[in-house]
N, C-alpha and C positions, 0 to 999 in steps of 0.2 A: 265213386262207386263202392258200395259196401262189399267186404270180402266174405261176409256171411249174413244170414238172416236169422232173426229170433226163432222163426218157425222151424229152422233146421236143427235146433237144439233138441236133444232127446229128453224132453220134459217128462215123458212117461217113465223114465228110469229113476225119478226122484225117490230117495230112500230116507225117510225121516229117522230111521234107526241109526243112521250114520252121520247125523248132524253133530258137529262140534258146537256146543252152545256159545263158546267164546267167539266164534266167527260171525254169528248172526248180527250182533250190534255193529260190527265193522262193515258187513255187507250193506246194511241199511244206510249207514253214513256214506259209503262209497257210491251207492246208487244215486244219491242226490247230487253229489259233486259232479259225477259224470253227466247226469242229465242236464246240468246247467251249462253245457257246452255251447249252446246257441248264443248266449250272452257274450261269451269269450270270442266267438266268431265275429260278432258285431264290432267288438273292440278292435280285433286284429284287422278287420277290413277297413276300419277308419285309419289305423296306423299305416296300412299299406294301400291307401286309397287309390294311388296311381299305378298299382301293380296288378293287372287283371289275372295273371297266372296264379299269383299267391292268393288273391281273393277267392278264386275258384277252389284252390286247395283248402283254404280255410273253411269254406262251405262244406266240402266233402268230409273234412276232419270232424266238423261239428256234428254231422249226421251220424258218424260212427260213435262219437262220444255219447250222444243221446241214446243210441241203441245200447251202449254199454249200461247206461243207467236203467233203461227199461228192462234189460235182461236181469240185472242184479236185483232190481225191485221186484220183479216177478218171482225170482227165487226166494227172496226174503219173505214174501207173502205166503209162499208154500211152507217155509220153515216156521213162520209165525202167522197163522191164519187170522189172528186178531188185529194184525198190523195192516194199515192201509197206506200204500206208497203215495198215491195221489194226494192224500191229506197231508202227509208228512212233507212232501215236496212243496206243497202250497205254503206251508209254514216256513220252509227254508227260503223260498223265493220272496216271501214277505219280509224276512228279517236279514237277508244277506244280499247286498246290492253291489253290483259291479259297475264301475264308472265306464259305461259304454260310449260316452260322448268325448272321450279323449281324442285329440287330433294329432298326438305324437306319443311315442312309446314312453312309458314311465321309466324304462331302462336307459334312456338317454340316446338311443340310436336303434335303428332297425336290426343291426347285427346283434346288439344287446338283447333286444326282444326275442330274437330267434334262439339265442343261447339260453335264455330263460325258459323258453318252451322246450328246448332239448333237456333241460334239467327236470322239468315236470314229467316228460315222457320217460326219462330214465327211471325216475321214482316209481311211476305207475307200472312200467314193464316189470321191474323187479318185484314190486308189491304183489301184483296179480300172479306172478310166477310162484312167489312164496306161498300165497294163499292156496293156489291150485295144488301145489305139492303137499300142503299140510292137510287138506281135507280128504276124507274118505267118501264124502257124498258125491256120487257120480255126476250129477247135473252141475253142481257148483264147480267141480273139477273141470268139466268141459267148458263151462262159461268162462272161468278164469283163464284157461288155456287160450281160448279164442280172443279174449280181451288183451292178454299179454302180448300176443302176436300182433294185434292191431297197434298197441302202444309202441312196440319196437318199430313198426313201419312208420308210425308218426314221428318217432325220433329221427329216422332217416329223412323223412319229408322236411322237417324243420332244419336238420343239419345241412341238407343240400341247398336250401334257400339261404341259410346262414353263410355258407361259403360264397355264394353269389354276392351277397351284400358285404361280406368281409373284404372282398376284392375292391370294393368301392370305398368303404368307410375306413378300412385299415385300422381297426381297433388293436391296440397293443395287447400283449399277453397279460400284463397286470389288469388292464381294463376288462378283458374277457374273464379272468379269474375272479375279479370283484363281482361281476354280474352273476357268475355261476354260484359262488359261495353265498351271495346275498339271497338268491332265489331258493337255494337249499334251506337256508335259515328260515324262510317264510313257511316251511312245512308245518310250523307250529302256530300259524296265524288262525284267524277266525274261520277260514273256509272249511277246514275239517272239523274243528271244534264245534262250530255251530251246526254242521251237518249231523254230528254225533248227537248233539242236543235234540234236534228236531226228529231224528230217527228213533231215539231211545228214551227220552224223558216224557212223562205224561204232559199233555197239553196244559198250558198254564204255569208250568214250572219255570222259574226265573233262569235265565241263561247265565252260567258261571263259566267263564273261559277256562280258568285253571282246572276246575273239576272236570270239564268236558275234554280238554286236551289230555289230561291224565287218563281219563276213561278210554280215550281212543288209543293213545300211544302205549299205555300200559298193557293193552291187549295186542295191538298190531305188531309191536317190536318183537314180541315173543315168537312170531312165526318166521322171522328171518333166520337164514343160515349163512355161514360165511360165503358160500359160493354165490349167493344172491348179491352180497355186498361187493364181492370181487368183480362180478360181471358189471354191476352198476358203476363201479369206479372206472372200469375200462371205457364205458360210454361217456362218463364225465371227462376223462382225460382226452378222449377223441374230440369232444365238443370244444374244449378250450385250446386245442392245438398241441397236445402232448401225445407221446406214444402210448397207446392204450394198453399195451402189455410190456412187461419188463420189470426191472427191480424197483423203480420209483413207483409204478402203479401198484406193485405188490405191497410195498411198505405203506402206501396210502390206504389200501384196502384193509390191511391189518390194523392200522390206526383207527379207521372208521368203524371196524368191527368192535374194537375195544370200547370206543365211544358209545356205540349203539347199546352194547351190553350194560354199560354204566348208566346210561339214560333210561334204559328199560327198567333197571332196578329202582332208580329214583322215581319214575312214574308209577311203578307198582306200589311203592311206599306211599306216595301221595294218594293213589287210588284207594288204598286200604284206610287211609286216615280221613278221606273226604267225607263230609256229611251227606246224608241222603238228600236227593233232590226235593225242593220245597214245592210250593203251590202257587206262588204269586206270578203274575203275568210278566213275560219278558218283552222288551221293546226291540224295534228293528235296529240294525247296525249297518251303517254305510261304510264300505270297505273298498280299497283300491283293487285294481286288476292284478 
């Protein structure tokens, strides 16, 4: 069951004078990634084919993810009336393919799959919190706050199921850490880069991963503050079985913050040096879940 409905958002409070232009390309990209949740649910339901409780939870999760995409897409069309969310999402679906036919987790175990999902929800909860705090536009602030709360609930959902499977599969701490760090590293894969391309490049522009990931990260990382990273690190520590607060978590958060600031600077330099998007057609890309 959804915790909120799109119609409950105060759309009539939209204030174009308070839009941060740097946020609009990010919202367009995020809208497509979120709306693609139904395919991820198909994949998860195949991995957990004999677990009806989790299959139902995956269906409910996907409905909320799709609503996130629809809400973000609606806001982006208000911010940029020339942009069409449906057309952009159709391009994304044509070019970004999830392997929904997998009959086992690509993480090597069901526990690993659920840890990976916890990492995703950690990232999205922190991200929408950061965007919501950064924007002065009242509708986007409300939408981001609603989505961030959903994503935190999703973290808890996957965490609770992860504990259930961990009791059976007994993954070691190094195995859990390997899955978590691996999934965090995948934040720079084609999912976000191709969404940025479809949301912001003119139709017919060739897809350039490096240019698009720099375009996305060079903007997105600038909205984070240390407390977002600190909270996210606590969630990561909890998922892999470490104490979420304390000296070790604090050191890890400070290290992650320094790394983020360094990477942000690198992406900004790449973004400044990147050539403008061209006009040749881009082909589809088959990618893993």
